VEXMI-376149 format. One line per field, with one value per atom (N, C-alpha, C, O): atom name; residue number from 1; x, y, z. Coordinates in steps of 0.001 Angstrom, whole numbers. Atoms other than C-alpha are relative to their C-alpha. Example, Ala and Ser with C-alpha at 12.3 -4.5 7.8 and 13.67 -1.06 7.14 Angstrom:
# VEXMI-376149
site: N,CA,C,O,N,CA,C,O
pos: 1,1,1,1,2,2,2,2
X: 890,12300,900,1936,-820,13670,-770,-261
Y: -1190,-4500,1200,1181,-1190,-1060,1090,2198
Z: 0,7800,0,665,-60,7140,730,899
//
This chain:
# VEXMI-376149
site: N,CA,C,O,N,CA,C,O,N,CA,C,O,N,CA,C,O,N,CA,C,O,N,CA,C,O,N,CA,C,O,N,CA,C,O,N,CA,C,O,N,CA,C,O,N,CA,C,O,N,CA,C,O,N,CA,C,O,N,CA,C,O,N,CA,C,O,N,CA,C,O,N,CA,C,O,N,CA,C,O,N,CA,C,O,N,CA,C,O,N,CA,C,O,N,CA,C,O,N,CA,C,O,N,CA,C,O,N,CA,C,O,N,CA,C,O,N,CA,C,O,N,CA,C,O,N,CA,C,O,N,CA,C,O,N,CA,C,O,N,CA,C,O,N,CA,C,O,N,CA,C,O,N,CA,C,O,N,CA,C,O,N,CA,C,O,N,CA,C,O,N,CA,C,O,N,CA,C,O,N,CA,C,O,N,CA,C,O,N,CA,C,O,N,CA,C,O,N,CA,C,O,N,CA,C,O,N,CA,C,O,N,CA,C,O,N,CA,C,O,N,CA,C,O,N,CA,C,O,N,CA,C,O,N,CA,C,O,N,CA,C,O,N,CA,C,O,N,CA,C,O,N,CA,C,O,N,CA,C,O,N,CA,C,O,N,CA,C,O,N,CA,C,O,N,CA,C,O,N,CA,C,O,N,CA,C,O,N,CA,C,O,N,CA,C,O,N,CA,C,O,N,CA,C,O,N,CA,C,O,N,CA,C,O,N,CA,C,O,N,CA,C,O,N,CA,C,O,N,CA,C,O,N,CA,C,O,N,CA,C,O,N,CA,C,O,N,CA,C,O,N,CA,C,O,N,CA,C,O,N,CA,C,O,N,CA,C,O,N,CA,C,O,N,CA,C,O,N,CA,C,O,N,CA,C,O,N,CA,C,O,N,CA,C,O,N,CA,C,O,N,CA,C,O,N,CA,C,O,N,CA,C,O,N,CA,C,O,N,CA,C,O,N,CA,C,O,N,CA,C,O,N,CA,C,O,N,CA,C,O,N,CA,C,O,N,CA,C,O,N,CA,C,O,N,CA,C,O,N,CA,C,O,N,CA,C,O,N,CA,C,O,N,CA,C,O,N,CA,C,O,N,CA,C,O,N,CA,C,O,N,CA,C,O,N,CA,C,O,N,CA,C,O,N,CA,C,O,N,CA,C,O,N,CA,C,O,N,CA,C,O,N,CA,C,O,N,CA,C,O,N,CA,C,O,N,CA,C,O,N,CA,C,O,N,CA,C,O,N,CA,C,O,N,CA,C,O,N,CA,C,O,N,CA,C,O,N,CA,C,O,N,CA,C,O,N,CA,C,O,N,CA,C,O,N,CA,C,O,N,CA,C,O,N,CA,C,O,N,CA,C,O,N,CA,C,O,N,CA,C,O,N,CA,C,O,N,CA,C,O,N,CA,C,O,N,CA,C,O,N,CA,C,O,N,CA,C,O,N,CA,C,O,N,CA,C,O,N,CA,C,O,N,CA,C,O,N,CA,C,O,N,CA,C,O,N,CA,C,O,N,CA,C,O,N,CA,C,O,N,CA,C,O,N,CA,C,O,N,CA,C,O,N,CA,C,O,N,CA,C,O,N,CA,C,O,N,CA,C,O,N,CA,C,O,N,CA,C,O,N,CA,C,O,N,CA,C,O,N,CA,C,O,N,CA,C,O,N,CA,C,O,N,CA,C,O,N,CA,C,O,N,CA,C,O,N,CA,C,O,N,CA,C,O,N,CA,C,O,N,CA,C,O
pos: 1,1,1,1,2,2,2,2,3,3,3,3,4,4,4,4,5,5,5,5,6,6,6,6,7,7,7,7,8,8,8,8,9,9,9,9,10,10,10,10,11,11,11,11,12,12,12,12,13,13,13,13,14,14,14,14,15,15,15,15,16,16,16,16,17,17,17,17,18,18,18,18,19,19,19,19,20,20,20,20,21,21,21,21,22,22,22,22,23,23,23,23,24,24,24,24,25,25,25,25,26,26,26,26,27,27,27,27,28,28,28,28,29,29,29,29,30,30,30,30,31,31,31,31,32,32,32,32,33,33,33,33,34,34,34,34,35,35,35,35,36,36,36,36,37,37,37,37,38,38,38,38,39,39,39,39,40,40,40,40,41,41,41,41,42,42,42,42,43,43,43,43,44,44,44,44,45,45,45,45,46,46,46,46,47,47,47,47,48,48,48,48,49,49,49,49,50,50,50,50,51,51,51,51,52,52,52,52,53,53,53,53,54,54,54,54,55,55,55,55,56,56,56,56,57,57,57,57,58,58,58,58,59,59,59,59,60,60,60,60,61,61,61,61,62,62,62,62,63,63,63,63,64,64,64,64,65,65,65,65,66,66,66,66,67,67,67,67,68,68,68,68,69,69,69,69,70,70,70,70,71,71,71,71,72,72,72,72,73,73,73,73,74,74,74,74,75,75,75,75,76,76,76,76,77,77,77,77,78,78,78,78,79,79,79,79,80,80,80,80,81,81,81,81,82,82,82,82,83,83,83,83,84,84,84,84,85,85,85,85,86,86,86,86,87,87,87,87,88,88,88,88,89,89,89,89,90,90,90,90,91,91,91,91,92,92,92,92,93,93,93,93,94,94,94,94,95,95,95,95,96,96,96,96,97,97,97,97,98,98,98,98,99,99,99,99,100,100,100,100,101,101,101,101,102,102,102,102,103,103,103,103,104,104,104,104,105,105,105,105,106,106,106,106,107,107,107,107,108,108,108,108,109,109,109,109,110,110,110,110,111,111,111,111,112,112,112,112,113,113,113,113,114,114,114,114,115,115,115,115,116,116,116,116,117,117,117,117,118,118,118,118,119,119,119,119,120,120,120,120,121,121,121,121,122,122,122,122,123,123,123,123,124,124,124,124,125,125,125,125,126,126,126,126,127,127,127,127,128,128,128,128,129,129,129,129,130,130,130,130,131,131,131,131,132,132,132,132,133,133,133,133,134,134,134,134,135,135,135,135,136,136,136,136,137,137,137,137,138,138,138,138,139,139,139,139,140,140,140,140,141,141,141,141,142,142,142,142,143,143,143,143,144,144,144,144,145,145,145,145,146,146,146,146,147,147,147,147,148,148,148,148,149,149,149,149,150,150,150,150,151,151,151,151,152,152,152,152,153,153,153,153,154,154,154,154,155,155,155,155,156,156,156,156,157,157,157,157,158,158,158,158,159,159,159,159,160,160,160,160,161,161,161,161,162,162,162,162,163,163,163,163,164,164,164,164,165,165,165,165,166,166,166,166,167,167,167,167,168,168,168,168,169,169,169,169,170,170,170,170,171,171,171,171,172,172,172,172
X: 813,0,855,392,-881,2964,213,340,-247,3462,-1257,-1216,1181,-80,-1099,-2008,1056,-2180,-242,-1381,229,-1608,-535,-1343,500,-2199,-1482,-2270,1417,-5468,-821,-1856,745,-6572,-121,-1153,33,-5677,-970,-1785,792,-7343,-1466,-2353,1359,-10422,-701,-1876,606,-11008,294,-126,-316,-9675,751,500,-828,-7178,1091,1509,-1134,-4507,1295,1283,-1303,-806,245,752,-168,-750,-847,-391,876,-3690,520,392,-635,-1951,1159,1385,-1087,1028,-507,151,606,-1260,-307,-183,285,-2252,1252,1190,-1258,1383,360,780,-290,1871,-929,-486,956,-1308,389,316,-402,-109,1219,1248,-1261,3367,-96,336,14,2691,-934,-686,907,-202,662,185,-672,2221,971,1368,-1039,4612,-421,269,466,2620,-478,-202,599,830,1027,802,-1024,3996,553,737,-476,5287,-1086,-814,1116,1859,-241,-360,302,1244,1171,956,-1140,4776,-69,173,123,4252,-1129,-968,1125,850,393,69,-394,2326,964,909,-888,5058,-799,-524,829,2442,-831,-1202,777,542,902,476,-904,3571,582,942,-582,4834,-978,-558,1039,1521,-100,-1119,-95,2572,-952,-1467,934,459,-1417,-2137,1337,-2695,-172,-1181,70,-1968,-13,-737,-44,-1150,-1348,-1807,1321,-4449,-991,-1748,934,-6373,267,-666,-329,-4521,-465,-815,353,-5344,-1500,-1906,1449,-9114,-369,-1105,305,-9305,616,80,-597,-6978,-959,-1219,966,-9422,-1232,-1679,1189,-12379,294,-572,-371,-10514,97,-334,-34,-9816,-1414,-1695,1388,-13500,-642,-1435,500,-14291,500,-231,-544,-12001,-744,-1051,688,-13720,-1448,-1906,1444,-17319,-416,-1604,321,-17099,-424,-283,451,-18492,1147,2174,-1050,-16484,308,1418,-207,-16919,508,547,-501,-15528,1461,1761,-1424,-11755,527,1383,-493,-11234,-247,510,241,-12786,1100,1635,-1083,-10272,1319,2068,-1241,-7427,7,1035,97,-8656,213,862,-181,-8806,1453,1943,-1446,-5224,705,1588,-589,-4327,-285,594,357,-6195,849,1349,-818,-4364,1429,2009,-1350,-1010,98,1070,14,-1935,63,706,83,-2621,909,1205,-809,-451,1471,2135,-1411,2939,319,1364,-288,2685,46,843,-13,1885,1334,1884,-1305,5038,1084,1903,-984,7108,-132,861,201,5549,338,742,-412,6141,1502,1975,-1457,9845,392,1227,-331,9971,-369,375,409,8062,1018,1410,-985,10479,1283,1892,-1210,13379,-218,708,325,11619,192,626,2,11486,1246,1313,-1236,14942,1095,1145,-1142,18036,863,977,-869,20361,1140,1668,-1094,22975,-414,438,474,20770,-858,-1547,856,19082,334,-579,-395,21080,-459,-923,451,20293,-1511,-2026,1465,16610,-420,-1312,328,16487,294,-473,-343,18222,-1027,-1421,1023,15737,-1323,-2004,1236,12815,84,-876,-187,14226,-75,-720,24,14779,-1429,-1848,1359,11253,-924,-1884,767,9829,178,-799,-259,11509,-548,-1127,549,10592,-1524,-2132,1457,7006,-502,-1508,427,6774,126,-726,-189,8140,-1121,-1720,1038,5712,-1364,-2178,1278,2816,-204,-1275,121,3505,-242,-1115,173,3856,-1332,-2015,1242,923,-1230,-2135,1143,-1494,-71,-1150,-26,-388,-493,-1268,421,-852,-1495,-2184,1439,-4287,-817,-1833,731,-5377,-17,-1037,-49,-4212,-858,-1557,693,-5706,-1493,-2321,1381,-8915,-696,-1907,590,-9447,305,718,-338,-9026,-878,-423,872,-12014,561,606,-593,-10438,1300,1549,-1278,-7037,-222,467,258,-8470,-657,-430,541,-10475,1118,1046,-1159,-7186,723,1197,-609,-5771,-834,-284,883,-8803,201,296,-210,-8328,1338,1418,-1311,-4632,-42,610,129,-5562,-712,-314,717,-8025,927,944,-967,-5362,1027,1387,-953,-2913,-572,108,646,-5373,-120,136,131,-6009,1342,1407,-1319,-2284,490,1057,-403,-1613,-759,-240,795,-4384,681,413,-739,-2095,1017,1504,-971,202,-675,11,775,-2561,518,695,-381,-1418,1501,1930,-1442,2325,535,96,-737,4543,1436,1684,-1399,8331,204,1119,-142,7850,-458,-63,495,6068,926,701,-841,8885,1175,1718,-1169,11629,1263,2105,-1151,14189,1296,1346,-1291,17826,961,2105
Y: -1194,0,1255,2327,-1173,2299,472,1670,-341,2171,491,1507,-308,2270,711,1270,-606,3586,1477,1866,-1424,7326,236,1140,-141,6896,-347,348,368,5100,1142,1520,-1076,7862,1229,1900,-1157,10534,-233,631,270,8860,-317,63,459,7396,879,1215,-787,9424,1491,2292,-1400,12683,697,1863,-546,13195,886,708,-836,15856,-768,-1847,611,15049,-109,-1125,17,15960,-1061,-1725,1029,13702,-1397,-2317,1275,10877,-293,-1439,157,11476,-397,-1149,383,11202,-1492,-2151,1437,7742,-818,-1836,699,6666,100,-885,-173,8129,-851,-1467,806,6426,-1474,-2176,1390,3107,-322,-1341,256,3389,207,-644,-309,5038,-909,-1177,896,2762,-1330,-2068,1278,-152,-2,-1067,-60,1071,-755,-1675,618,80,-1429,-2324,1314,-2874,-1102,-2241,1012,-4667,-497,-1699,386,-4627,-773,-1814,633,-5524,-1421,-2339,1338,-8478,-960,-2150,848,-9786,-450,-1618,314,-9623,-1016,-1973,930,-11341,-1387,-2383,1320,-14126,-687,-1906,583,-14633,-519,-1607,396,-14777,-1239,-1987,1173,-17404,-1157,-2030,1112,-19682,-19,-1084,-53,-18499,-343,-727,311,-19027,1130,1815,-1122,-16587,-148,843,242,-18211,386,980,-343,-17813,1520,2039,-1459,-14129,586,1546,-492,-13615,-155,765,209,-15131,1007,1624,-943,-13013,1432,2230,-1347,-9896,219,1338,-168,-10553,171,665,-179,-10602,1487,1875,-1431,-6822,616,1579,-481,-6272,-282,595,367,-8127,904,1423,-848,-6192,1448,2133,-1376,-2906,171,1188,-77,-3652,46,806,-28,-4391,1359,1865,-1330,-1123,1061,1986,-950,751,-128,875,221,-826,486,1204,-223,-508,1176,1486,-1137,2456,1211,1235,-1199,5867,721,1016,-612,7476,1429,1908,-1396,10987,212,1346,-84,10228,-458,-1589,322,10339,-424,-1304,312,10215,-1463,-2040,1424,6724,-833,-1756,727,5493,171,-792,-236,7110,-805,-1369,813,5435,-1474,-2174,1406,2082,-299,-1398,164,2589,-211,-1060,154,3002,-1367,-1978,1339,-190,-1055,-1977,963,-2076,19,-1038,-84,-790,-604,-1290,506,-1644,-1522,-2100,1455,-5278,-726,-1901,723,-6084,-53,-1065,7,-5085,-1044,-1689,1095,-7417,-1361,-2224,1272,-10231,-206,-1307,87,-9484,-352,-1239,287,-9436,-1434,-2152,1334,-12618,-1108,-2195,1005,-14476,-219,-1353,108,-13722,-708,-1612,615,-14640,-1478,-2304,1407,-17868,-820,-1910,721,-18871,-217,-1285,141,-18224,-954,-1654,958,-20169,-1433,-2287,1371,-23239,-352,-1416,232,-22944,-431,23,419,-24659,1213,2144,-1108,-22345,220,1328,-101,-23052,674,1033,-543,-21659,1252,1650,-1162,-18622,1144,1775,-1077,-16118,-255,663,353,-17956,139,667,-115,-18180,1461,1826,-1426,-14455,629,1468,-518,-13706,-368,465,419,-15758,716,1094,-732,-14122,1425,1936,-1351,-10711,27,902,88,-11720,-125,628,215,-13016,1145,1424,-1182,-10028,1114,1731,-1045,-7604,-374,464,439,-9678,97,521,-80,-9897,1423,1690,-1399,-6156,542,1306,-467,-5537,-545,205,613,-7977,580,849,-548,-6657,1408,1726,-1373,-3034,65,797,28,-3757,-630,-151,700,-6162,838,899,-844,-3826,1166,1516,-1107,-951,-414,304,482,-3010,-302,40,284,-4235,1290,1408,-1264,-714,746,1312,-689,712,-687,-33,733,-2011,-198,-65,373,-2904,930,833,-914,-169,-417,-1542,214,150,-1035,-1713,993,-2013,-1399,-2186,1317,-5043,-162,-1220,81,-4255,-254,-1078,203,-4011,-1344,-1935,1346,-7184,-1051,-2083,897,-8871,20,-1014,-104,-7576,-778,-1476,754,-8992,-1499,-2253,1427,-12347,-470,-1552,367,-12385,-58,-908,8,-11557,-1264,-1865,1234,-14455,-1203,-2073,1098,-16807,23,-1025,-118,-15467,-513,-1219,491,-16119,-1519,-2192,1464,-19635,-687,-1690,610,-20400,157,-773,-208,-18855,-908,-1266,846,-20983,-1349,-1991,1249,-24006,139,-861,-228,-22414,289,571,-385,-21801,-677,-5,748,-24518,-121,-714,141,-24237,934,2075,-818,-23000,-511,-1650,449,-23129,-1274,-2048,1185,-25808,-1262,-2361,1164,-28099,-430,-1457,257,-27991,-929,-1534,813,-29860,614,-98,-747,-27187,-441,-684,417,-28142,1173,1021
Z: 0,0,0,-388,29,399,-1430,-1685,1397,-3354,-708,-1402,793,-4690,772,158,-804,-1801,-286,-544,304,-2353,-1412,-1627,1376,-6100,-57,-699,-66,-5415,598,50,-651,-3050,-902,-912,900,-5598,-1157,-1480,1190,-8562,302,-462,-280,-6881,1038,886,-1082,-3720,-137,698,307,-5220,1132,1438,-1078,-2400,-582,-1726,391,-2584,271,864,-266,-2488,1500,1976,-1449,1202,668,1600,-566,1978,-326,481,336,135,935,1323,-966,2396,1372,2090,-1276,5410,6,1038,64,4199,285,974,-260,4219,1472,2080,-1428,7695,849,1819,-757,8950,-45,964,171,7573,851,1541,-690,9066,1521,2299,-1431,12425,783,1959,-716,13309,328,1190,-195,13154,1175,1646,-1031,15832,1257,1695,-1237,18889,-242,558,228,17319,-205,205,224,16267,1324,1520,-1337,19828,741,1341,-702,21229,-488,324,532,18909,235,464,-346,19437,1445,1751,-1420,23195,236,994,-148,22912,-489,157,515,20781,961,1122,-1003,23382,1191,1697,-1146,26167,-313,592,413,24169,-427,-1183,258,23956,-1400,-1901,1337,20581,-1100,-2191,999,18733,-1013,-1095,927,16031,-1190,-1706,1095,13321,377,-426,-464,15368,31,-445,-63,16013,-1412,-1676,1380,12321,-696,-1373,605,11183,564,-185,-626,13689,-438,-540,485,12507,-1433,-1806,1410,8869,-235,-1287,167,9425,-66,-973,156,10137,-1256,-1804,1255,7174,-1150,-1974,1037,4931,62,-961,-151,6329,-385,-930,364,5858,-1508,-2050,1467,2201,-566,-1493,463,1731,295,-499,-333,3500,-963,-1315,978,1134,-1326,-1970,1273,-1869,62,-827,-51,-716,882,978,-854,1660,-810,-2032,712,827,-696,-85,819,-1956,416,186,-345,-594,1427,1904,-1375,2878,45,428,46,2483,1362,1449,-1334,6231,373,1154,-258,6303,-653,-40,682,3731,749,911,-748,5683,1293,1669,-1217,8872,-286,491,364,7107,-356,-99,235,5929,1335,1453,-1332,9597,593,1202,-501,10518,-692,-47,744,7783,521,767,-541,9018,1389,1706,-1369,12610,28,904,-38,11721,-983,-767,975,8698,412,189,-391,10090,1069,984,-931,13095,-686,-320,726,10688,-711,-694,675,8687,1018,777,-1044,11871,489,601,-571,13222,-990,-578,984,9952,51,-24,-86,10217,1289,1276,-1283,13891,-11,520,96,13189,-777,-362,810,10482,788,713,-801,12822,1167,1575,-1064,15593,-465,308,502,13364,-800,-1416,740,11833,968,2111,-795,13132,352,-445,-421,15064,-986,-1085,955,12403,-1302,-2115,1273,9624,168,-771,-255,11211,-953,-1486,902,9127,-1427,-2103,1344,5896,-108,-1094,16,6794,-38,-803,-11,7576,-1361,-1834,1318,4270,-1054,-1869,958,2279,239,-714,-297,4062,-530,-1107,530,3197,-1515,-2094,1460,-416,-522,-1401,482,-870,383,-335,-365,978,-1012,-1435,995,-1425,-1368,-2060,1288,-4474,5,-977,-104,-3256,-94,-752,55,-2750,-1421,-1874,1368,-6232,-910,-1682,826,-7868,364,-520,-454,-5770,-539,-1057,479,-6670,-1497,-1961,1458,-10368,-393,-1298,334,-10408,269,-563,-324,-8649,-976,-1456,958,-10877,-1372,-2004,1320,-14033,-25,-986,-55,-12950,29,-655,-107,-12012,-1341,-1733,1303,-15345,-1045,-1818,1061,-17469,271,-630,-310,-15619,996,1194,-975,-13029,1432,1712,-1401,-9314,685,1606,-637,-8421,-197,748,278,-10098,775,1354,-718,-8589,1486,2088,-1431,-5088,284,1339,-183,-5550,-70,598,29,-6443,1345,1815,-1333,-3154,1014,1865,-898,-1330,-204,765,284,-3070,563,1146,-543,-2132,1522,2130,-1452,1458,470,1468,-343,1570,-131,740,182,174,1134,1671,-1107,2777,1309,2054,-1220,5586,-40,959,132,4273,238,948,-192,4119,1436,2009,-1391,7523,957,2015,-895,9014,264,1280,-225,8600,1140,1667,-1080,11188,1334,2317,-1183,13764,1274,2290,-1206,16211,214,1203,-142,15672,1077,1219,-959,18448,-7,-402,18,18856,809,526,-857,21506,-712,-326,730,19029,-1128,-1769,1162,16499,294,-631,-305,18344,-566,-1111,544,17354,672,1878,-544,17748,37,465
//
């Protein structure tokens, strides 16, 4: 959303450049407290990072739907939903990395972190280009529905990690 969010707001919600910048700030600043909070909660629940990630992605999904179907003339609602997405998506990103490191051998933690970073950057590049191409060719409604579909797939895949905890992995 950092790449395409302000453009969407400008083209669809008729936001100014400054208002588009507010969307980026809302996305980023809302994540500061939540990332710490969700990490702490996952620790308190015995490292159930998958469960917390799935629960975090539900408000993200609902927020995307709110952006699509919400009132077009209420920019502040879209900006608030950007904040909700930031609040819940960044902890999921953090917890995915921590989960991978939880289940990786101590001898391969650096390699695992490197691969996660690589795929994170590649994913962001493909996502930015893909959303932009869909929006240009088919319009923002189709592009955002693709984001919703990807979010649903993400929730489905994360659901396989619901019961995993570092204690269940037998890490060496």
